[in-house]
Every structure is written in structure tokens, then in C-alpha cells.
C-alpha positions in Angstrom: -44.1 -24.1 -178.5 -42.5 -24.8 -182.1 -40.0 -22.5 -183.2 -39.7 -21.9 -186.9 -36.7 -20.4 -188.6 -38.9 -19.1 -191.5 -35.9 -19.0 -194.0 -35.1 -22.6 -193.4 -38.4 -24.5 -192.6 -40.1 -24.9 -196.1 -39.9 -23.0 -199.4 -43.2 -22.5 -201.4 -41.6 -20.0 -203.7 -38.9 -21.8 -205.5 -36.2 -19.4 -204.7 -34.2 -21.6 -202.1 -35.5 -19.6 -199.2 -38.2 -20.8 -196.8 -41.5 -18.5 -196.6 -44.7 -18.0 -194.9 -46.6 -20.1 -197.6 -44.2 -22.9 -196.9 -44.9 -22.7 -193.5 -48.7 -23.0 -194.2 -47.8 -26.0 -196.3 -46.7 -27.8 -193.2 -49.6 -27.1 -190.8 -50.6 -30.6 -190.8 -47.2 -31.7 -189.8 -47.2 -29.4 -187.1 -50.4 -30.5 -185.6 -49.6 -34.1 -185.8 -46.5 -33.2 -183.9 -48.6 -31.9 -180.9 -47.5 -28.5 -180.6 -49.9 -25.6 -179.2 -48.1 -22.9 -180.8 -45.6 -21.7 -183.0 -43.0 -19.1 -182.7 -41.9 -17.2 -186.3 -38.4 -15.9 -186.5 -38.3 -12.3 -187.8 -40.1 -11.9 -191.4 -40.2 -8.2 -191.4 -38.7 -6.4 -194.8 -35.0 -6.4 -193.9 -31.6 -6.2 -195.9 -31.2 -9.9 -194.2 -27.5 -9.2 -192.9 -28.7 -10.7 -189.6 -31.6 -12.7 -191.3 -34.4 -10.6 -189.9 -32.9 -9.4 -186.8 -32.1 -6.2 -188.6 -35.6 -4.7 -189.2 -36.2 -2.3 -192.0 -40.0 -1.8 -191.3 -41.9 -3.3 -188.4 -45.3 -3.0 -190.1 -45.1 -5.2 -193.0 -43.4 -8.6 -194.4 -40.4 -9.2 -196.1 -41.5 -9.8 -200.0 -38.9 -12.8 -200.0 -41.1 -14.3 -197.4 -44.6 -13.1 -198.6 -47.0 -10.5 -197.9 -49.6 -9.5 -195.1 -52.3 -11.6 -196.9 -50.1 -14.6 -196.7 -49.4 -13.8 -192.9 -53.2 -13.5 -192.5 -54.1 -16.7 -194.0 -51.3 -18.6 -192.1 -52.6 -17.3 -188.8 -56.1 -17.9 -189.6 -55.1 -21.9 -190.6 -53.2 -22.2 -187.5 -56.0 -21.2 -185.5 -58.5 -23.3 -187.1 -56.5 -26.3 -186.0 -55.8 -24.8 -182.3 -52.2 -23.6 -183.0 -51.4 -20.2 -181.7 -48.8 -18.0 -183.6 -46.1 -16.0 -181.9 -43.7 -13.3 -183.8 -40.5 -12.2 -183.0 -39.9 -8.5 -182.1 -36.5 -6.7 -182.0 -36.6 -3.8 -179.6 -33.1 -3.1 -178.8 -32.1 -2.2 -182.6 -33.1 -1.8 -186.1 -31.8 -2.1 -189.4 -29.6 0.6 -190.7 -31.7 0.9 -193.6 -34.6 1.8 -191.5 -36.2 4.9 -192.4 -35.6 6.6 -189.1 -31.8 5.7 -189.5 -31.6 6.9 -192.8 -33.3 10.2 -191.7 -30.8 10.4 -188.6 -27.8 10.1 -191.0 -29.1 12.7 -193.1 -29.8 15.1 -190.0 -27.8 17.3 -188.2 -26.1 16.6 -184.7 -28.4 17.1 -181.9 -31.5 16.7 -184.3 -34.6 15.1 -183.0 -34.1 12.3 -185.8 -30.6 11.6 -184.0 -32.1 11.4 -180.5 -34.0 8.2 -181.3 -30.7 6.3 -181.5 -27.4 6.6 -179.5 -25.5 9.5 -181.3 -22.4 10.9 -179.3 -19.5 12.9 -180.3 -16.3 11.2 -180.1 -13.2 11.8 -177.8 -10.0 13.0 -179.1 -8.7 16.3 -180.6 -10.9 15.7 -183.5 -13.6 13.3 -182.3 -11.6 10.3 -183.7 -11.9 8.2 -180.7 -15.0 6.5 -180.0 -17.4 7.9 -177.0 -16.4 4.8 -174.8 -14.7 1.6 -175.1 -17.6 -0.7 -175.4 -17.3 -3.9 -177.5 -19.9 -5.2 -179.9 -21.6 -8.7 -179.4 -20.4 -9.8 -182.7 -16.9 -8.5 -182.6 -15.3 -4.9 -182.8 -16.2 -1.8 -181.4 -19.8 -0.8 -180.5 -19.4 2.4 -182.1 -19.2 3.4 -185.8 -18.7 7.2 -187.1 -20.6 8.5 -189.6 -19.6 11.0 -192.4 -21.6 14.1 -192.1 -23.7 15.8 -195.2 -20.7 18.1 -195.7 -18.4 15.0 -196.1 -16.5 15.6 -192.7 -16.3 12.8 -190.1 -19.1 13.2 -187.6 -20.4 11.8 -184.8 -20.6 7.9 -183.5 -23.5 5.8 -183.2 -24.1 3.0 -180.7 -24.8 -0.6 -181.7 -24.5 -3.6 -179.5 -24.4 -6.4 -182.2 -23.1 -5.0 -185.7 -22.8 -1.5 -187.5 -25.8 -2.3 -189.5 -27.9 -2.6 -186.5 -28.0 0.7 -184.6 -29.4 0.6 -181.0 -32.6 2.7 -180.2 -32.7 5.1 -177.3 -35.7 3.7 -175.1 -35.7 7.2 -173.3 -37.1 8.7 -176.4 -41.0 9.0 -176.5 -40.8 8.4 -180.4 -39.4 4.9 -179.9 -41.7 3.8 -177.1 -44.7 5.1 -179.3 -43.4 3.2 -182.3 -43.5 -0.2 -180.4 -46.8 0.5 -179.0 -48.1 0.7 -182.4 -46.1 -2.3 -183.6 -47.7 -4.6 -180.7 -51.2 -3.6 -181.5 -50.9 -3.7 -185.1 -50.0 -7.2 -185.1 -52.3 -8.2 -182.3 -55.0 -6.8 -184.4 -53.9 -9.3 -187.4 -54.4 -12.1 -185.1 -51.0 -12.8 -183.8 -51.2 -14.3 -180.2 -47.7 -13.0 -178.8 -44.0 -12.3 -179.1 -40.8 -13.7 -178.3 -38.9 -10.5 -177.4 -35.4 -10.2 -178.6 -32.2 -9.3 -176.7 -34.2 -7.6 -173.9 -31.0 -7.6 -171.8 -29.5 -4.9 -173.7 -32.5 -2.5 -173.9 -31.6 0.5 -171.9 -28.0 2.1 -171.1 -26.1 3.1 -168.0 -26.6 7.0 -167.6 -23.5 8.8 -169.1 -22.4 5.6 -170.9 -19.1 5.0 -168.9 -16.3 3.1 -170.0 -15.8 -0.6 -168.9 -12.9 -1.2 -166.4 -9.7 -2.4 -167.6 -8.1 -2.5 -170.9 -9.2 -5.8 -172.5 -12.5 -5.8 -174.4 -15.8 -6.9 -172.5 -18.4 -8.4 -174.3 -21.9 -6.9 -174.0 -23.2 -9.8 -172.1 -20.5 -9.0 -169.5 -20.7 -5.3 -169.7 -22.5 -3.9 -166.8 -23.3 -0.5 -168.2 -24.9 -2.3 -171.6 -26.6 -5.4 -170.3 -29.1 -5.8 -167.6 -29.4 -2.2 -166.8 -32.2 -1.6 -164.5 -33.8 1.2 -166.3 -34.9 -1.2 -168.8 -37.7 -2.6 -166.6 -39.6 0.4 -167.0 -39.9 -0.5 -170.6 -41.1 -4.1 -169.9 -43.6 -2.6 -167.4 -45.0 -0.5 -170.1 -45.2 -3.3 -172.6 -47.3 -5.3 -170.1 -49.4 -2.6 -169.5 -50.1 -2.3 -173.3 -50.9 -5.9 -173.7 -53.1 -5.9 -170.5 -54.9 -3.3 -172.0 -55.3 -5.0 -175.4 -56.5 -8.1 -173.7 -59.1 -6.3 -171.6 -60.3 -4.5 -174.5 -60.7 -7.9 -176.4 -61.9 -10.6 -174.0 -61.7 -13.3 -176.5 -57.7 -12.8 -176.9 -55.2 -13.7 -174.6 -51.9 -12.2 -176.1 -48.4 -12.5 -174.3 -44.9 -11.8 -174.0 -41.9 -14.2 -173.8 -38.3 -12.6 -172.8 -35.1 -13.7 -174.3 -32.6 -13.0 -171.8 -29.2 -15.0 -171.3 -29.0 -15.0 -167.5 -26.1 -17.8 -167.0 -26.5 -19.3 -163.8 -28.7 -16.0 -162.3 -32.1 -17.1 -161.6 -32.5 -14.1 -159.5 -31.9 -11.8 -162.7 -34.2 -14.1 -164.8 -37.0 -13.8 -162.5 -36.8 -10.2 -162.4 -38.1 -10.1 -165.9 -41.3 -12.2 -164.8 -42.6 -10.2 -162.4 -46.2 -9.8 -162.2 -46.0 -6.4 -164.4 -43.5 -7.5 -166.8 -43.3 -10.5 -169.0 -45.5 -13.6 -169.1 -42.2 -15.9 -169.4 -38.8 -15.7 -170.0 -36.5 -18.6 -171.4 -34.0 -20.3 -169.1 -31.0 -21.0 -171.0 -28.8 -22.6 -168.0 -30.3 -26.2 -169.2 -29.3 -25.6 -172.7 -26.0 -24.5 -171.9 -25.2 -27.2 -169.2 -22.8 -29.9 -169.7 -23.9 -33.5 -169.5 -23.8 -34.6 -165.8 -26.1 -35.0 -162.9 -24.6 -32.0 -160.8 -24.7 -29.5 -163.6 -28.1 -30.6 -165.0 -29.9 -30.7 -161.8 -28.6 -27.2 -161.0 -29.7 -26.1 -164.3 -33.3 -27.2 -163.5 -33.5 -26.6 -159.8 -32.3 -23.0 -159.5 -34.5 -21.5 -162.2 -37.5 -23.6 -161.2 -37.1 -22.5 -157.7 -36.7 -18.9 -158.5 -39.5 -18.7 -161.1 -42.1 -20.4 -158.9 -41.3 -18.2 -156.1 -42.0 -15.5 -158.4 -45.2 -16.7 -159.3 -44.7 -18.2 -162.8 -43.5 -21.2 -164.4 -40.1 -22.1 -166.3 -39.8 -21.9 -170.1 -37.5 -24.6 -171.2 -35.6 -25.0 -174.0 -32.8 -27.4 -175.2 -32.1 -25.6 -178.9 -32.6 -22.6 -180.7 -31.3 -21.0 -183.8 -28.4 -19.4 -181.8 -26.6 -22.2 -180.7 -25.2 -25.8 -182.1 -27.9 -28.5 -182.1 -28.0 -30.8 -178.9 -26.9 -33.6 -180.9 -23.7 -32.3 -181.6 -23.1 -30.6 -178.1 -24.1 -33.8 -176.3 -22.0 -35.7 -178.7 -18.8 -34.0 -178.1 -16.5 -36.1 -176.1 -16.1 -33.5 -173.3 -19.8 -32.9 -173.0 -19.9 -34.3 -169.5 -17.1 -32.2 -168.3 -17.9 -29.3 -166.0 -15.0 -27.4 -167.8 -16.8 -27.6 -171.1 -19.4 -25.1 -169.9 -18.8 -21.5 -171.4 -21.9 -19.7 -170.2 -22.2 -18.5 -173.7 -24.3 -19.7 -176.4 -21.4 -18.8 -178.9 -18.9 -20.6 -176.8 -18.0 -24.1 -178.1 -15.7 -26.8 -177.6 -14.0 -28.1 -180.9 -13.7 -31.6 -179.5 -14.4 -34.7 -181.4 -18.2 -35.3 -182.0 -19.6 -38.8 -181.5 -23.3 -38.3 -183.2 -24.4 -41.7 -182.1 -23.7 -40.8 -178.5 -24.9 -37.3 -179.0 -28.2 -38.9 -180.5 -28.8 -41.0 -177.4 -28.1 -38.3 -175.1 -30.3 -35.9 -177.0 -33.2 -38.3 -176.8 -32.9 -38.8 -173.1 -32.8 -34.8 -172.7 -35.9 -34.3 -174.7 -37.9 -37.0 -172.9 -36.4 -35.6 -169.2 -37.3 -31.7 -170.4 -40.6 -32.7 -171.6 -41.4 -33.7 -168.1 -40.6 -30.7 -166.3 -43.4 -28.3 -164.9 -43.6 -25.2 -167.2 -43.5 -24.6 -171.2 -41.4 -26.2 -173.4 -39.9 -24.7 -176.8 -39.0 -26.9 -179.5 -36.6 -25.6 -182.3 -37.4 -27.1 -185.8 -35.4 -30.1 -186.4 -34.7 -31.1 -183.2 -37.5 -33.4 -183.4 -35.7 -35.2 -186.2 -32.5 -35.5 -184.4 -30.5 -33.2 -186.7 -26.7 -32.8 -185.8 -25.1 -29.4 -186.4 -23.4 -28.9 -189.8 -20.1 -28.1 -188.8 -18.4 -28.3 -192.3 -20.1 -25.5 -194.4 -17.8 -23.8 -196.6 -16.8 -20.6 -195.6 -17.8 -19.1 -198.9 -21.7 -19.9 -197.9 -21.5 -18.8 -194.3 -23.5 -15.6 -193.7 -23.9 -15.4 -190.0 -22.5 -11.8 -188.9 -20.7 -13.7 -186.1 -18.4 -15.6 -188.7 -18.1 -12.5 -190.9 -17.2 -10.0 -188.4 -14.8 -12.4 -186.6 -13.0 -12.8 -189.9 -13.9 -16.6 -189.8 -12.3 -16.9 -186.3 -15.8 -17.9 -184.9 -17.8 -20.6 -186.8 -21.1 -18.9 -186.2 -24.8 -20.1 -186.2 -25.2 -21.1 -189.9 -25.1 -24.7 -188.9 -28.3 -24.9 -187.2 -30.0 -23.2 -189.8 -29.5 -25.6 -192.5 -32.9 -26.2 -194.5 -35.0 -28.9 -192.9 -34.9 -32.3 -195.1 -38.6 -33.5 -195.6 -37.9 -36.4 -198.0 -35.3 -37.9 -200.0 -35.3 -36.1 -203.1 -32.0 -34.5 -203.6 -33.6 -32.4 -206.6 -35.7 -30.5 -204.4 -33.2 -30.2 -201.5 -34.9 -33.0 -199.4 -38.6 -31.5 -200.1 -37.4 -28.2 -198.6 -37.6 -26.4 -202.1 -39.5 -26.8 -205.4 -36.9 -28.0 -208.2 -34.6 -26.8 -209.4 -34.2 -24.2 -206.4 -30.9 -24.4 -204.5 -31.4 -23.8 -200.8 -29.8 -20.8 -199.5 -27.4 -23.0 -197.0 -26.5 -26.2 -198.6 -27.4 -29.5 -197.1 -25.1 -32.3 -196.4 -25.3 -35.1 -199.0 -26.4 -37.4 -196.3 -29.1 -35.0 -194.9 -32.1 -37.1 -196.0 -31.0 -39.6 -193.3 -32.7 -37.6 -190.9 -35.7 -36.6 -193.2 -39.2 -36.5 -192.0 -40.2 -39.3 -195.0 -37.3 -41.7 -193.7 -38.7 -41.7 -189.9 -42.1 -41.5 -190.5 -42.4 -45.3 -190.7 -39.7 -45.9 -188.1 -41.2 -46.5 -184.6 -37.9 -46.1 -182.9 -37.3 -42.7 -184.9 -36.5 -39.5 -183.2 -39.6 -37.9 -184.7 -41.7 -40.8 -183.2 -40.1 -40.4 -179.8 -41.0 -36.4 -180.1 -44.7 -37.2 -181.1 -45.2 -39.7 -178.3 -43.4 -37.6 -175.9 -45.5 -34.4 -176.4 -48.6 -36.9 -176.5 -47.6 -38.3 -173.1 -46.7 -34.9 -171.6 -50.4 -33.9 -171.4 -50.9 -36.8 -169.1 -48.6 -35.5 -166.5 -49.6 -33.6 -163.3 -50.4 -30.0 -163.9 -47.4 -28.1 -165.4 -47.7 -25.6 -162.2 -46.4 -26.6 -158.8 -43.6 -28.0 -156.9 -40.8 -30.0 -158.3 -40.0 -33.0 -156.0 -36.6 -34.5 -156.4 -36.4 -38.5 -155.6 -33.9 -41.2 -155.8 -31.5 -39.1 -154.2 -29.5 -42.1 -152.9 -28.6 -42.7 -156.3 -26.1 -40.1 -157.1 -25.3 -41.0 -160.6 -29.0 -40.5 -161.5 -31.3 -37.2 -161.9 -34.8 -38.1 -160.9 -37.9 -36.3 -159.9 -41.5 -36.9 -159.5 -44.9 -35.6 -161.3 -47.7 -37.1 -159.5 -47.7 -40.7 -160.1 -44.9 -40.6 -162.5 -41.4 -40.5 -161.5 -38.9 -39.2 -164.1 -35.4 -40.9 -164.1 -32.5 -39.6 -166.1 -29.2 -41.8 -166.1 -26.7 -39.3 -167.5 -23.7 -41.8 -167.4 -21.9 -44.2 -169.5 -23.2 -47.4 -167.3 -26.7 -48.8 -166.7 -28.2 -48.3 -163.3 -30.4 -50.8 -161.3 -33.0 -49.0 -159.0 -33.8 -50.3 -155.8 -36.8 -52.7 -155.9 -38.7 -50.3 -153.8 -38.6 -47.7 -156.4 -39.9 -49.7 -159.2 -42.3 -51.9 -157.2 -45.5 -52.2 -159.2 -44.1 -49.6 -161.7 -44.6 -49.5 -165.5 -42.3 -47.9 -168.3 -44.8 -44.8 -169.3 -41.9 -43.7 -171.8 -38.3 -44.3 -172.4 -36.0 -42.5 -174.5 -33.9 -46.0 -175.2 -35.7 -48.2 -178.2 -35.8 -51.9 -176.8 -35.9 -50.6 -172.9 -38.4 -52.9 -171.3 -37.3 -53.6 -167.7 -38.5 -50.5 -165.4 -35.6 -51.9 -162.7 -32.9 -50.9 -165.0 -32.1 -47.5 -166.5 -29.7 -47.7 -169.6 -26.9 -45.4 -170.0 -27.8 -42.2 -171.6 -31.4 -42.9 -171.0 -34.6 -41.0 -169.6 -37.4 -42.9 -168.5 -40.9 -42.3 -167.1 -42.4 -45.0 -164.6 -45.8 -44.6 -163.6 -46.8 -46.3 -160.4 
């Protein structure tokens, strides 16, 4: 699966913002890369305060990105070359500009319109204190007070992320029916499935109780707001909707994948892929893991065992639009240190970055993760080896994480800088049509990582990804056990896939393998250019050895 951050992939509209027509113009690139499906980040009508994750209308396309006809053309063209199309859907919250929320603001307390959301009276003599002490994910209180029609301060509404993203109340039948219609609407247009955003926050604890203690608790660690048991009824209903759709349309095989950050809790992750819930759920432990054998192995083994026991496969990922890019994460001088693990996609070390080191490690990680049994999601630009853009000026940053924290948090803009396709600075490295200016500025040296620059280089990151995804199809079936091998080499991570042994050396020294491990073995794939000796695994290298 290839994740496309639509806003930053390719701009066919000459306004500096990526769009659906731009995606369609690059289908040949995706086909050559060797992907089976694309996942498109939200392109619904939206005020773009969280770049589409604040949805104003779940049944249309944001004009800046195109229209329904353009979406239909994209889906059809992808299907013609064997690429399936996934959309993003946001069930926890909508935009404060959604018609329902605007209706709720104009209605009285206790109205049916307000019951679709979490409107509550405040505490204190005049209701001036929020209904509880919950904090929002992107900073500040999880509650905002409204001004009623008569101009007086009124009720408060709940928002897990920002004030312009009010949470839906999933105990309301209108909400349930609305999303049933949305799923079927897009399935009918040929969309093959959904990546479901922020599933852990759907559903709240009865009574909305305070968290314990005086210190603010992030929603991810708030047991009354995150992983509430009642939410699983929502996903069982969605699965029934999907199964009914597939049964009624035998030629289709639509599916759901859950986004839930469950740091080192594979039991919680496994609950989302029960037979009557999601088909897949992202395992993020590997993405968040430091660069050392013990943590990497645990980040692989624990979710693999848990999800295999649940009767499904793992969905692996090394990058996405919410985390700093792997080249930068692995290039930090503390990347090997267990203490660098934060358990949060928004928690980063600020240590020095060695891009060359990070690139070697990112190459090794890509070769290793592609060999794991299960599904693999690739985020646009990781196949180019793009580093995080850390020095964006504050004046161009738009991420609400940055804005809500008053600049104290760097935010996620650095992994969303538009893709460099060629060396032409007048077209933003081929991203846009001249004289458009990209919505986020590209570094002066951005063309160093361009597709055009890497096309003719057999040692480039792009060449490595193409080769890796091609050779991946030659491995044993993606279902089944994961057999750990070479366990006497404590500094190595190694596992077998049929007649292929995958060996990762995440240390700074080359490791010589026992003769018995490499007897009659050939290098099928290696992350290190020039690596030809199967008996030796260079530092920060992953190799596939075929017996």
C-alpha cells in the first residue's frame, strides 16, 4: 500500500497544492514502483485547518483537490492497471464548519442537533468551568464554550484534537446512519476501502469523569477518552456494513484498516482485528522503535504473535504523515538508545542528525520490513529517502500541533513538504506548474532526492524500493509463522521466510556469520551497495540470503 498525502504529491492545478488530477498524472510512477493499492489522505470539502482531517462534508470533494468526476477518473485508471484505491475517513470528529455543527450552534441546549455532539453544561456558579478536566491532543482543554443565540455564555462542546474539530457522539443514531451512508456512497464510486482515522478516540466513558491528578493527561493516556470498550460496537457495526456490501456485490472486496496507536500493547491492537471488526490495524511499534536489536525484535515479535493468534496478519509501517521521516529518526545520534523511545508519534529527540547515517539505516529498515509476513504501507517520499525538513520557517508552518502549542512543538509539516520529481526549481522540482509556489517551501537542495535524479542510479533509494517490492513477491506466503534464526548472534536480528533468511545488522560494526549459516547461500537482496559477500553483514545493513 502506498500512502499519498494528496496536498503534497503532485499539483496539476498550478496553485501550489497537490490534487487528484496530479495523483492521476503519476499513476505510471506508482505502477513501476510496484504497489498494489494507494491510500489517499482526506480530500473532502474542508476549511483545511488540519488539512482535511477537519471534514465539512463527507459526500463530496474539496474543490482545491478536484471534484467527483476527477475522483471517478482516478479510481477507474488505477483499477485499469491493477491498483486499488483506499480513502481516509474521519469518524471521531468533523469540522466546526460542518452543517450539523453549525445547526447545533444555532440550536438550544438539549436539542436534537446538539445531541449528535458532546454538548454539556459547565461547572461552577455560572457554568464557567469546563465539564471535566480533559486535555486535547493538540494542546489546551478538550472543551470550548459557545456563545448562545441570546449572546450569553452557554454550553461547552468536546473536541479531542482542536476546537475546530468537534467530536461526534456515537450513541446517536443520526451519527451511525450518516457514516453508513458515507461508506456505501464511496464504495458505490469504486473505492476499495478505508483507512479509519483515530479509532481509539471514538466512544467516551459514561458520565465523562475527570482524569485523576492535577497534571494534564493527553487523550492517548486518558482511559475515559481512549480505547473505551463501547467503541468496539461501532466497529462491529461497520464490519457488518462492509460484509453486507461485499455480499451484495460479489465482484468487490472492500475492507477497513484501523489507525490506533497502541504503544507496546499488542493485546489492545489485536482487539481491533477481531473477526467481526477491522480487516487490518496498523502496528506502530516498529515505527516508534529505537535502532537496536532488542527493541526492534520486540516491536516485530509481539504484534506478530498477537495478530497471528487473532487470525490476521500485521500491517507494517515505517513512515506516515504524522511522524518525522525515518531518515531523520534513524539519523539522530541517540537513535540506538532505548531512552529515545517516547511511545508517541509526536515525541522527538532534538539530538543532532547525521543524514548519511540515517539513510543507511532507513535503507536497511526498508529491506527488513518488506520481508516481514503481512501487509506493508509505504508513505510517499520514503522511497526517495527524503529526510524530515526541520528548518521550515515558523511563518509557513500550518500544522495545528505547532499552532496550538505556540511554537513549542515543531509539528508535522516537515514530513509533508511537496515531493521533488525533477531538478526544475521553477516548477518546485516538478511538483507544480510554473510559476506556482508550493504550499510548503522546499529546501534549496530538495532536487538531490528527486525522482529524475534517482532514475538512472542503480544504487539509489528509489532503485532499492523498486527492487525490494519486486523481490518481496518471491517470498513465502505472507501468512504464517515468523521463525527467528541466528539467535546466537546477539547483535543481529534474523528470521526465515521459506528458503530466505533475512538478516539485519543494526550495529556500527560488520558482523561475520557462521559458515553453516551462509553455506550455499546467495545474496538475494541487500540494502548496502557493493555488498557481495554473503558471509559478512556490513554495519547498518539488511540482507536477504537465499539457500
